[in-house]
Structures are given as C-alpha cells and as structure tokens.
Kinemage of the C-alpha trace (Angstrom):
@kinemage 1
@onewidth
@group {chain A} dominant
@subgroup {mainchain}
@vectorlist {calphas} color= white
{ca met a 1} P 119.005 45.981 12.341
{ca ile a 2} L 118.158 42.306 11.868
{ca tyr a 3} L 114.557 43.107 10.939
{ca leu a 4} L 115.739 45.642 8.365
{ca phe a 5} L 118.035 43.024 6.854
{ca ile a 6} L 115.252 40.413 6.688
{ca gly a 7} L 112.929 42.962 5.117
{ca ser a 8} L 115.592 43.807 2.531
{ca leu a 9} L 116.005 40.122 1.626
{ca ile a 10} L 112.259 39.716 1.177
{ca leu a 11} L 112.120 42.826 -0.987
{ca ile a 12} L 114.915 41.785 -3.353
{ca ala a 13} L 113.399 38.281 -3.554
{ca leu a 14} L 110.079 39.799 -4.652
{ca leu a 15} L 111.954 41.911 -7.197
{ca gly a 16} L 113.263 38.729 -8.820
{ca ala a 17} L 116.748 38.231 -7.397
{ca pro a 18} L 118.146 34.693 -7.966
{ca leu a 19} L 117.326 32.303 -5.140
{ca phe a 20} L 120.942 31.416 -4.346
{ca thr a 21} L 121.842 35.076 -3.759
{ca ile a 22} L 119.116 35.373 -1.122
{ca ile a 23} L 120.282 32.213 0.628
{ca ile a 24} L 123.976 33.079 0.564
{ca ala a 25} L 123.290 36.606 1.838
{ca ala a 26} L 121.313 35.176 4.765
{ca ala a 27} L 124.051 32.633 5.520
{ca met a 28} L 126.861 35.212 5.374
{ca ala a 29} L 124.953 37.623 7.580
{ca gly a 30} L 124.240 34.883 10.112
{ca phe a 31} L 127.873 33.782 10.336
{ca tyr a 32} L 129.111 37.387 10.447
{ca leu a 33} L 126.780 38.314 13.299
{ca ser a 34} L 127.865 35.151 15.143
{ca asp a 35} L 131.558 36.084 14.737
{ca ile a 36} L 132.228 32.982 12.624
{ca his a 37} L 134.774 33.369 9.807
{ca leu a 38} L 133.161 33.343 6.359
{ca ser a 39} L 135.644 30.732 5.136
{ca val a 40} L 133.093 28.242 6.495
{ca met a 41} L 131.098 28.906 3.306
{ca ala a 42} L 133.942 27.650 1.100
{ca ile a 43} L 134.453 24.641 3.367
{ca glu a 44} L 130.778 23.741 2.995
{ca leu a 45} L 130.968 23.950 -0.796
{ca tyr a 46} L 134.015 21.656 -0.763
{ca arg a 47} L 132.245 19.181 1.531
{ca ile a 48} L 129.357 18.943 -0.923
{ca ala a 49} L 131.739 18.499 -3.860
{ca asp a 50} L 133.399 15.627 -1.980
{ca thr a 51} L 130.129 13.688 -1.568
{ca pro a 52} L 130.350 10.516 -3.750
{ca ile a 53} L 126.586 10.190 -4.265
{ca leu a 54} L 126.549 13.652 -5.844
{ca leu a 55} L 127.879 12.142 -9.081
{ca ala a 56} L 124.494 10.536 -9.660
{ca leu a 57} L 122.771 13.899 -10.168
{ca pro a 58} L 124.518 15.068 -13.371
{ca leu a 59} L 124.680 11.560 -14.830
{ca phe a 60} L 120.980 10.762 -14.379
{ca thr a 61} L 120.112 14.289 -15.542
{ca phe a 62} L 122.125 13.844 -18.742
{ca ala a 63} L 120.459 10.464 -19.386
{ca gly a 64} L 117.041 12.044 -18.847
{ca tyr a 65} L 117.734 14.875 -21.284
{ca leu a 66} L 118.861 12.363 -23.920
{ca leu a 67} L 115.642 10.374 -23.484
{ca gly a 68} L 113.629 13.594 -23.718
{ca glu a 69} L 115.245 14.539 -27.029
{ca ser a 70} L 114.727 11.096 -28.591
{ca asn a 71} L 111.560 9.220 -29.568
{ca thr a 72} L 111.552 7.198 -26.360
{ca ser a 73} L 108.178 8.652 -25.362
{ca gln a 74} L 106.522 7.292 -28.503
{ca arg a 75} L 107.990 3.823 -28.007
{ca leu a 76} L 106.880 3.799 -24.359
{ca val a 77} L 103.329 4.689 -25.357
{ca arg a 78} L 103.179 1.930 -27.984
{ca leu a 79} L 104.663 -0.618 -25.591
{ca thr a 80} L 102.307 0.067 -22.689
{ca gln a 81} L 99.292 0.410 -24.988
{ca ala a 82} L 100.013 -2.998 -26.515
{ca phe a 83} L 99.916 -4.626 -23.059
{ca leu a 84} L 97.395 -2.455 -21.179
{ca gly a 85} L 95.155 -1.093 -23.919
{ca trp a 86} L 92.730 -4.037 -23.702
{ca met a 87} L 91.729 -3.117 -20.118
{ca pro a 88} L 88.707 -0.902 -19.317
{ca gly a 89} L 90.072 2.628 -19.350
{ca gly a 90} L 93.176 1.146 -20.949
{ca leu a 91} L 94.434 4.285 -22.671
{ca ala a 92} L 94.059 6.323 -19.473
{ca ile a 93} L 96.049 3.688 -17.562
{ca val a 94} L 98.643 3.751 -20.332
{ca ala a 95} L 98.926 7.531 -19.907
{ca phe a 96} L 99.451 7.271 -16.140
{ca val a 97} L 102.092 4.527 -16.422
{ca val a 98} L 104.004 6.107 -19.303
{ca cys a 99} L 104.067 9.592 -17.741
{ca ala a 100} L 105.232 8.179 -14.413
{ca leu a 101} L 108.084 6.248 -16.031
{ca phe a 102} L 109.066 9.176 -18.243
{ca thr a 103} L 109.094 11.632 -15.334
{ca ala a 104} L 111.131 9.217 -13.210
{ca phe a 105} L 113.928 9.242 -15.787
{ca thr a 106} L 113.724 12.830 -17.042
{ca gly a 107} L 113.114 14.341 -13.599
{ca ala a 108} L 111.105 17.290 -14.925
{ca ser a 109} L 107.308 17.306 -15.069
{ca gly a 110} L 107.261 20.148 -17.575
{ca val a 111} L 109.202 17.987 -20.016
{ca thr a 112} L 106.664 15.197 -19.526
{ca ile a 113} L 103.699 17.408 -20.396
{ca val a 114} L 105.392 18.801 -23.483
{ca ala a 115} L 106.718 15.447 -24.724
{ca met a 116} L 103.790 13.221 -23.772
{ca gly a 117} L 101.020 15.760 -24.280
{ca ala a 118} L 101.556 15.795 -28.033
{ca leu a 119} L 100.996 12.026 -28.095
{ca leu a 120} L 98.449 11.357 -25.379
{ca tyr a 121} L 96.064 14.310 -25.520
{ca pro a 122} L 94.998 13.749 -29.171
{ca ala a 123} L 94.923 9.979 -28.617
{ca leu a 124} L 92.628 10.308 -25.590
{ca lys a 125} L 90.220 12.588 -27.447
{ca gln a 126} L 90.227 10.345 -30.513
{ca ala a 127} L 89.477 7.331 -28.317
{ca gly a 128} L 86.339 9.061 -27.006
{ca tyr a 129} L 87.434 10.508 -23.686
{ca gln a 130} L 85.874 13.864 -22.846
{ca glu a 131} L 87.807 17.108 -23.234
{ca asp a 132} L 88.023 17.974 -19.519
{ca phe a 133} L 89.057 14.438 -18.603
{ca ser a 134} L 91.822 14.359 -21.220
{ca leu a 135} L 93.159 17.770 -20.196
{ca gly a 136} L 93.114 16.921 -16.510
{ca leu a 137} L 94.744 13.542 -17.038
{ca val a 138} L 97.701 14.858 -19.056
{ca thr a 139} L 98.222 17.855 -16.743
{ca thr a 140} L 98.217 15.831 -13.523
{ca ser a 141} L 100.222 12.927 -14.987
{ca gly a 142} L 103.067 15.330 -15.701
{ca ser a 143} L 104.284 15.064 -12.111
{ca leu a 144} L 103.669 11.347 -11.551
{ca gly a 145} L 106.930 9.506 -11.158
{ca leu a 146} L 108.736 11.713 -8.623
{ca leu a 147} L 108.636 8.742 -6.242
{ca leu a 148} L 110.008 6.220 -8.734
{ca pro a 149} L 113.745 5.570 -9.093
{ca pro a 150} L 115.940 7.076 -10.386
{ca ser a 151} L 113.999 10.268 -9.573
{ca leu a 152} L 116.372 13.224 -9.151
{ca pro a 153} L 114.288 14.741 -6.312
{ca leu a 154} L 114.622 11.456 -4.387
{ca ile a 155} L 118.401 11.569 -4.820
{ca leu a 156} L 118.554 15.233 -3.799
{ca tyr a 157} L 116.452 14.615 -0.682
{ca gly a 158} L 118.761 11.734 0.222
{ca ile a 159} L 121.881 13.877 -0.136
{ca ile a 160} L 120.500 16.577 2.156
{ca ala a 161} L 119.060 14.098 4.675
{ca gln a 162} L 122.430 12.337 4.908
{ca gln a 163} L 124.104 15.666 5.714
{ca met a 164} L 121.605 16.222 8.522
{ca gly a 165} L 122.460 12.893 10.185
{ca gly a 166} L 120.030 11.885 12.907
{ca gly a 167} L 121.406 8.386 13.489
{ca val a 168} L 118.974 6.782 11.021
{ca asp a 169} L 119.937 5.087 7.756
{ca ile a 170} L 118.810 7.447 4.972
{ca ser a 171} L 120.473 5.767 2.003
{ca ile a 172} L 119.427 6.549 -1.547
{ca glu a 173} L 118.732 2.838 -2.039
{ca asn a 174} L 116.189 2.888 0.819
{ca leu a 175} L 114.496 5.957 -0.645
{ca phe a 176} L 114.247 4.240 -4.034
{ca ile a 177} L 112.612 1.194 -2.449
{ca ala a 178} L 110.322 3.260 -0.206
{ca gly a 179} L 108.883 5.223 -3.132
{ca ile a 180} L 107.771 2.249 -5.243
{ca phe a 181} L 104.541 1.236 -3.484
{ca pro a 182} L 103.318 4.808 -2.831
{ca ala a 183} L 103.841 5.563 -6.541
{ca ile a 184} L 101.948 2.396 -7.506
{ca leu a 185} L 99.148 3.398 -5.097
{ca met a 186} L 98.791 6.792 -6.814
{ca ile a 187} L 98.682 5.234 -10.290
{ca phe a 188} L 96.238 2.539 -9.125
{ca met a 189} L 93.819 5.020 -7.526
{ca leu a 190} L 93.904 7.311 -10.558
{ca ser a 191} L 93.249 4.304 -12.809
{ca leu a 192} L 90.270 3.158 -10.724
{ca trp a 193} L 88.787 6.635 -10.766
{ca ser a 194} L 89.292 6.907 -14.529
{ca ile a 195} L 87.463 3.630 -15.090
{ca trp a 196} L 84.600 4.681 -12.792
{ca ile a 197} L 84.132 8.179 -14.239
{ca asn a 198} L 83.933 6.823 -17.782
{ca lys a 199} L 81.528 3.983 -17.027
{ca lys a 200} L 78.612 5.938 -18.537
{ca asn a 201} L 80.669 6.702 -21.616
{ca pro a 202} L 82.278 3.331 -22.380
{ca ile a 203} L 85.471 3.627 -24.385
{ca pro a 204} L 86.055 0.979 -27.061
{ca leu a 205} L 88.705 -1.456 -25.895
{ca ile a 206} L 91.838 -2.134 -27.899
{ca lys a 207} L 91.964 -5.834 -28.687
{ca phe a 208} L 95.107 -7.502 -27.416
{ca ser a 209} L 97.312 -8.763 -30.209
{ca trp a 210} L 100.458 -10.828 -29.799
{ca lys a 211} L 101.697 -9.370 -33.056
{ca asn a 212} L 101.400 -5.795 -31.733
{ca ala a 213} L 102.949 -6.839 -28.423
{ca phe a 214} L 106.006 -8.390 -30.072
{ca thr a 215} L 106.344 -5.437 -32.444
{ca ser a 216} L 106.277 -2.927 -29.589
{ca ile a 217} L 108.800 -5.002 -27.629
{ca lys a 218} L 111.076 -5.126 -30.651
{ca glu a 219} L 110.840 -1.337 -31.117
{ca ala a 220} L 111.696 -0.637 -27.463
{ca ala a 221} L 114.055 -3.593 -27.032
{ca trp a 222} L 117.017 -1.387 -26.217
{ca glu a 223} L 115.135 0.786 -23.707
{ca ile a 224} L 113.320 -1.947 -21.794
{ca pro a 225} L 116.530 -2.949 -19.916
{ca leu a 226} L 117.007 0.583 -18.542
{ca pro a 227} L 115.311 -0.088 -15.169
{ca ile a 228} L 117.550 -3.158 -14.769
{ca phe a 229} L 120.577 -0.919 -14.345
{ca val a 230} L 118.858 0.911 -11.513
{ca phe a 231} L 117.059 -1.923 -9.717
{ca ala a 232} L 119.148 -5.031 -10.317
{ca gly a 233} L 122.473 -3.193 -10.330
{ca ile a 234} L 121.921 -1.274 -7.100
{ca tyr a 235} L 119.988 -3.838 -5.065
{ca ser a 236} L 122.259 -6.733 -6.013
{ca gly a 237} L 125.150 -4.713 -4.624
{ca tyr a 238} L 126.947 -4.851 -7.967
{ca phe a 239} L 126.597 -1.089 -8.542
{ca ala a 240} L 126.627 1.854 -6.185
{ca val a 241} L 124.038 4.522 -7.041
{ca ser a 242} L 126.658 6.715 -8.715
{ca glu a 243} L 127.970 3.729 -10.705
{ca ala a 244} L 124.438 2.827 -11.810
{ca ala a 245} L 124.004 6.427 -12.951
{ca ala a 246} L 127.219 6.248 -14.991
{ca val a 247} L 126.194 2.966 -16.640
{ca thr a 248} L 122.705 4.344 -17.360
{ca ala a 249} L 124.079 7.536 -18.924
{ca met a 250} L 126.540 5.604 -21.116
{ca tyr a 251} L 123.889 3.073 -22.139
{ca val a 252} L 121.371 5.771 -23.096
{ca leu a 253} L 124.058 7.666 -25.007
{ca val a 254} L 125.001 4.581 -27.041
{ca ile a 255} L 121.468 3.467 -27.898
{ca glu a 256} L 120.098 6.920 -28.770
{ca val a 257} L 123.129 8.139 -30.746
{ca phe a 258} L 124.569 4.991 -32.324
{ca ile a 259} L 121.727 2.423 -32.392
{ca tyr a 260} L 118.481 4.362 -32.865
{ca arg a 261} L 120.426 7.313 -34.327
{ca glu a 262} L 117.728 9.764 -33.220
{ca ile a 263} L 120.265 12.156 -31.713
{ca lys a 264} L 123.115 13.414 -33.853
{ca ile a 265} L 126.608 13.704 -32.438
{ca ser a 266} L 126.472 17.409 -33.320
{ca gln a 267} L 123.496 17.781 -30.904
{ca leu a 268} L 125.334 16.334 -27.910
{ca ala a 269} L 127.141 19.544 -26.975
{ca ala a 270} L 123.827 21.444 -26.718
{ca ile a 271} L 122.174 18.630 -24.722
{ca ile a 272} L 125.124 18.415 -22.327
{ca arg a 273} L 125.083 22.184 -21.876
{ca glu a 274} L 121.331 22.309 -21.149
{ca ser a 275} L 121.447 19.410 -18.699
{ca met a 276} L 124.501 20.725 -16.859
{ca val a 277} L 123.021 24.226 -16.576
{ca met a 278} L 120.172 22.640 -14.641
{ca val a 279} L 122.570 20.595 -12.491
{ca gly a 280} L 124.805 23.610 -11.892
{ca gly a 281} L 121.867 25.626 -10.618
{ca ile a 282} L 120.879 22.827 -8.241
{ca leu a 283} L 124.430 22.383 -6.926
{ca leu a 284} L 124.948 26.109 -6.398
{ca ile a 285} L 121.736 26.421 -4.394
{ca leu a 286} L 122.553 23.175 -2.559
{ca gly a 287} L 125.987 24.391 -1.481
{ca val a 288} L 124.862 27.764 -0.140
{ca ser a 289} L 121.758 26.214 1.447
{ca leu a 290} L 123.779 23.691 3.431
{ca ala a 291} L 126.039 26.515 4.580
{ca leu a 292} L 122.916 28.297 5.823
{ca thr a 293} L 121.758 25.013 7.363
{ca asn a 294} L 124.972 24.807 9.393
{ca phe a 295} L 124.320 28.278 10.748
{ca leu a 296} L 120.723 27.374 11.612
{ca ile a 297} L 121.897 24.267 13.453
{ca asp a 298} L 124.571 26.240 15.328
{ca ala a 299} L 121.903 28.772 16.287
{ca glu a 300} L 119.613 25.872 17.369
{ca val a 301} L 116.868 27.125 15.065
{ca pro a 302} L 115.381 23.624 14.445
{ca met a 303} L 115.151 22.994 18.190
{ca lys a 304} L 113.541 26.377 18.754
{ca leu a 305} L 111.160 25.643 15.887
{ca phe a 306} L 110.289 22.303 17.489
{ca ala a 307} L 109.710 23.989 20.848
{ca met a 308} L 107.383 26.476 19.188
{ca cys a 309} L 105.556 23.672 17.384
{ca gln a 310} L 105.049 21.843 20.678
{ca thr a 311} L 103.177 24.884 21.965
{ca phe a 312} L 100.533 24.492 19.254
{ca val a 313} L 100.977 20.912 18.011
{ca ser a 314} L 100.545 18.257 20.654
{ca ser a 315} L 100.771 15.045 18.613
{ca lys a 316} L 102.409 13.426 15.624
{ca leu a 317} L 99.001 13.171 13.897
{ca val a 318} L 98.354 16.919 14.070
{ca phe a 319} L 101.925 17.616 12.947
{ca leu a 320} L 101.458 15.443 9.842
{ca ile a 321} L 98.149 17.157 8.986
{ca leu a 322} L 99.782 20.602 9.180
{ca leu a 323} L 102.817 19.297 7.277
{ca asn a 324} L 100.636 18.133 4.385
{ca leu a 325} L 98.842 21.479 4.185
{ca phe a 326} L 102.113 23.394 4.267
{ca leu a 327} L 103.747 21.191 1.609
{ca leu a 328} L 100.790 21.542 -0.764
{ca ile a 329} L 101.096 25.326 -0.594
{ca leu a 330} L 104.880 25.115 -0.888
{ca gly a 331} L 104.648 22.840 -3.940
{ca ala a 332} L 102.454 25.360 -5.737
{ca met a 333} L 104.925 28.176 -5.098
{ca leu a 334} L 108.364 26.551 -5.540
{ca asp a 335} L 109.809 23.967 -7.876
{ca val a 336} L 110.592 20.660 -6.203
{ca phe a 337} L 114.379 21.155 -6.162
{ca ser a 338} L 114.216 24.554 -4.459
{ca ala a 339} L 111.612 23.281 -1.994
{ca ile a 340} L 113.780 20.314 -0.998
{ca ile a 341} L 116.947 22.360 -0.619
{ca ile a 342} L 115.333 25.154 1.402
{ca met a 343} L 112.838 23.314 3.598
{ca val a 344} L 114.205 19.820 4.306
{ca pro a 345} L 117.025 21.079 6.620
{ca leu a 346} L 114.367 22.835 8.716
{ca met a 347} L 111.675 20.149 8.567
{ca leu a 348} L 113.759 17.026 9.087
{ca pro a 349} L 114.962 17.707 12.675
{ca val a 350} L 111.445 18.729 13.729
{ca ala a 351} L 109.893 15.645 12.103
{ca leu a 352} L 112.422 13.399 13.836
{ca glu a 353} L 111.376 14.850 17.200
{ca tyr a 354} L 107.770 13.889 16.427
{ca gly a 355} L 108.865 10.340 15.579
{ca val a 356} L 108.543 10.573 11.785
{ca his a 357} L 111.016 8.310 9.987
{ca pro a 358} L 113.247 10.403 7.693
{ca val a 359} L 112.674 8.073 4.735
{ca his a 360} L 108.919 8.315 5.267
{ca leu a 361} L 109.224 12.100 5.487
{ca gly a 362} L 110.927 12.126 2.086
{ca ile a 363} L 108.086 10.143 0.517
{ca ile a 364} L 105.476 12.436 2.128
{ca phe a 365} L 107.411 15.483 0.928
{ca leu a 366} L 107.600 14.374 -2.716
{ca ala a 367} L 104.038 13.017 -2.779
{ca asn a 368} L 102.820 16.476 -1.794
{ca met a 369} L 105.152 18.140 -4.293
{ca gln a 370} L 103.545 16.068 -7.063
{ca ile a 371} L 100.173 17.597 -6.231
{ca gly a 372} L 101.644 21.050 -5.678
{ca tyr a 373} L 102.689 21.120 -9.337
{ca phe a 374} L 99.028 21.475 -10.344
{ca thr a 375} L 97.553 23.148 -7.251
{ca pro a 376} L 95.634 26.332 -8.240
{ca pro a 377} L 96.251 29.145 -8.665
{ca val a 378} L 99.987 29.035 -9.441
{ca gly a 379} L 101.002 25.366 -9.874
{ca met a 380} L 103.626 25.178 -12.628
{ca asn a 381} L 101.974 22.363 -14.585
{ca leu a 382} L 98.774 24.386 -14.939
{ca phe a 383} L 100.524 27.111 -16.906
{ca ile a 384} L 102.594 24.676 -18.973
{ca ala a 385} L 99.440 22.765 -19.942
{ca ser a 386} L 97.559 25.992 -20.706
{ca tyr a 387} L 100.340 27.091 -23.044
{ca arg a 388} L 100.926 23.630 -24.562
{ca phe a 389} L 97.272 22.932 -25.385
{ca asn a 390} L 96.239 26.565 -25.979
{ca lys a 391} L 93.460 26.421 -23.372
{ca pro a 392} L 92.314 29.080 -20.871
{ca ile a 393} L 93.890 28.568 -17.455
{ca ile a 394} L 90.407 28.391 -15.856
{ca asp a 395} L 89.620 25.336 -18.027
{ca ile a 396} L 92.819 23.682 -16.809
{ca tyr a 397} L 91.880 24.430 -13.171
{ca arg a 398} L 88.476 22.819 -13.627
{ca ala a 399} L 89.878 19.779 -15.416
{ca thr a 400} L 92.510 18.971 -12.807
{ca ile a 401} L 90.423 19.280 -9.624
{ca pro a 402} L 88.947 15.708 -9.709
{ca phe a 403} L 92.396 14.196 -10.247
{ca met a 404} L 93.771 16.382 -7.478
{ca leu a 405} L 91.159 15.083 -5.022
{ca val a 406} L 92.034 11.469 -5.861
{ca leu a 407} L 95.723 12.152 -5.330
{ca leu a 408} L 95.008 13.979 -2.062
{ca leu a 409} L 93.320 10.826 -0.801
{ca ser a 410} L 96.344 8.773 -1.821
{ca val a 411} L 98.661 11.255 -0.031
{ca leu a 412} L 96.619 10.830 3.151
{ca ile a 413} L 97.051 7.046 2.895
{ca ile a 414} L 100.797 7.434 2.276
{ca thr a 415} L 101.115 9.837 5.210
{ca tyr a 416} L 99.144 7.898 7.838
{ca trp a 417} L 100.154 4.392 6.744
{ca pro a 418} L 103.965 4.518 7.117
{ca ala a 419} L 104.304 0.778 6.523
{ca leu a 420} L 103.407 1.307 2.863
{ca ser a 421} L 106.721 3.117 2.449
{ca leu a 422} L 108.824 1.436 5.107
{ca phe a 423} L 107.966 -2.268 5.260
{ca leu a 424} L 110.543 -3.234 2.605
{ca ile a 425} L 113.373 -1.392 4.353
{ca ser a 426} L 112.549 -2.175 7.982
C-alpha cells in the first residue's frame, strides 16, 4: 500500500503537479497512517504565520522587485566601474561585485542575468574580452550574492533551522555575518582567475578619474546607504531583522518612486502583485513542508537516516564530501527555495550528529546552490543565459565550465575551513 502511494506521488510529480500538493499529500498520508488528527496541518500553518522573522521575507522581496524594475543596475555598474575599473581585469571584477550585490537584494539569479546581462555582456565584449569568457562570466555571476545579506535564501534557511531547534543559536543575524567572508572569497577567486586568464590578451585599463568617481557617487547617492539599514541597523541592535526589512522596503519605495521617479505609482500594484505571488508560493510550500517535517521527526526519520549514513559514512570529512556532491546535483534540479524547504529539515539533524555547525551548514548549502544554478545539463541559469543572449546551450555549457571549477575550489575551502564562516560569530 505504502509503496503504491509513493509511486503515485512520484508519477504525479513527473506529470507536473505543483510541488506543494506533493508535499501536503505525503504529510497528510503520514499523519493519517499514524492515527494523528489532520488538524495538526492547520496548527503548523498558524505556527509559521506567527513567526516574527517571517515578515522580513515579503518586505525584502518587495524591495528587491522595486530595485529590479528601476535603473539601479546601471547606477551600480557606473559606481563600481569608477572605483574598480582601473585595476587589471577591472571590468570583470566590476561584473562580479555588481552581480553579487544585485542578487543579494533581488534574491533571484534569473533577474540578475536579465537585468545585468544587457549592460555587462556588451560592455565586456567592447572592452576586448573574448566571447566565451564574457558569456561564462555573466552566466555564473547571476547566482553570486546568495551568501550576502539580505539574501532571501539565507533568511529562509534561518527560519527553517530555527524551527528544527538543536540547542544552537541559528539567528538570521549570525547567518548574515557568516556569509560575508565566503562570498568575498568566491568573488576574490573569480577575480584572480579572470586576471590570469586574460594576461595574454591585456585589456586596456580605465583611467581613474575623481570627476567620474564623484559623478557616479552623486548618481547613486540615494542607493549607497541601502546596506547601512541592513548592517548598521541590525548589528547595532537598533533594528530587528524584520524592522530592517520594513525600513529598507519603505526607503526603496520612496527613492525609486518619488526621488528618482523611475517607477510610476500606477506600476506599484503590478510590482506588489508579482512580488507577493513569489512570497505566497514560498510560504505555502514552507507551511506544508514543516508539517511534513513534524511527521518525519515523530517517525524518527532523521535518526534512522543518520543510522543508515553511519553504516556507509564513518567520518565528518566523508559526510561533507558526499554532502557537496549531493547539493550540486540538487541545485541543478531544484530552485534554491524549494531545495531549502524540502532538504534542510532532513539534512540538519544528520549534520548536527556529525558535528557540523548549523550556521556553517547553511553557508555550505547556499554556496553549492550558487554553483547548481549553472551546473550542466539542467542548471536554470544556463537556459536563461541561452535565451537572453540567443546562444546555443552547448556554447553556454562550454563557457561556464572554467568559472564552475574556480567556484568548486572555493566551495571546498568554505566547506573544510569552518572558521571562515564562523570566526565572527563564535
């Protein structure tokens, strides 16, 4: 009976049924077979709705959508180019930094490729960078920034990890701090590789000009303070994360609608609707997934999974190697939100048993998800870039492989050097 039910779920999933219906069906069946009243599902949904930190998700999402609809991307490019363009490989470094910052605030790598690709891809080619290099850079940069605050995946991981408990502090603030140096490491290693690979084809440097620097600062004067609301507000204790999200959303709304006037008031309803559709989907899946998680915990599935792992995995080192391989495959198949919601409740208890810090696990998880976005053959960024730049998907595969190898090396460092993520919060 149970095998028939599992087979039916797999079949309807392959036929394209919405993810939340699969999860809720599994949860309801589990509770029913365990003689637990199904009202527990409604209780779980209420418990999620009563979580204060949850307010940060829709507010940061709305702010990100506003930034995506405005000309913020152009101002960011001009600002970073004015200060970094003089360096060897300056434009490539500009691309990495800008894409990381843009993704951190918008929370969607696809948006980054579409918004930044139109600016950076022609600029890279015009500056003398080769076709494959330019394609690979823009495609892989689309997922940089998942580890930088106020990344929505970081917040979502924190919400789920807090529900799982474990006796360890898994605050959103700690996750924000833990992601900074791993993100910088990824950008730094990509920048070094970009400089080295172009050494035989030197790119003309952009001469630093104080005039251009001041002009770019003046253009982006209202957007430069944005990180202050997240960093200074939260870490000074003046704002909670949800309060920082509210201030950020209001600030972005005012500057984009009333100061820059790049978004009309008549457009706000459509932007709110689009952003909340995304949030609604996440919350629906989150609610039913945590209901399923409760069943799995009651059935001691994580402990049984850990016992099975112990049969084949004898050390923390081997566990982390297998975890990286699994997450790379997972990242190519699922979007980051679905992957977090479905897998973290299963992975976190097992990782804790192997002595992996839950904050470190979150950084490892998202670092792998970044690469999964452009892992052949089905990484989402590959298809977005192929469509956006009108290039065969095979060309995109070939262009991204060198960048992927560099990021894989950085993920290994992040995974096996926990202090990089944890030394500021320990």
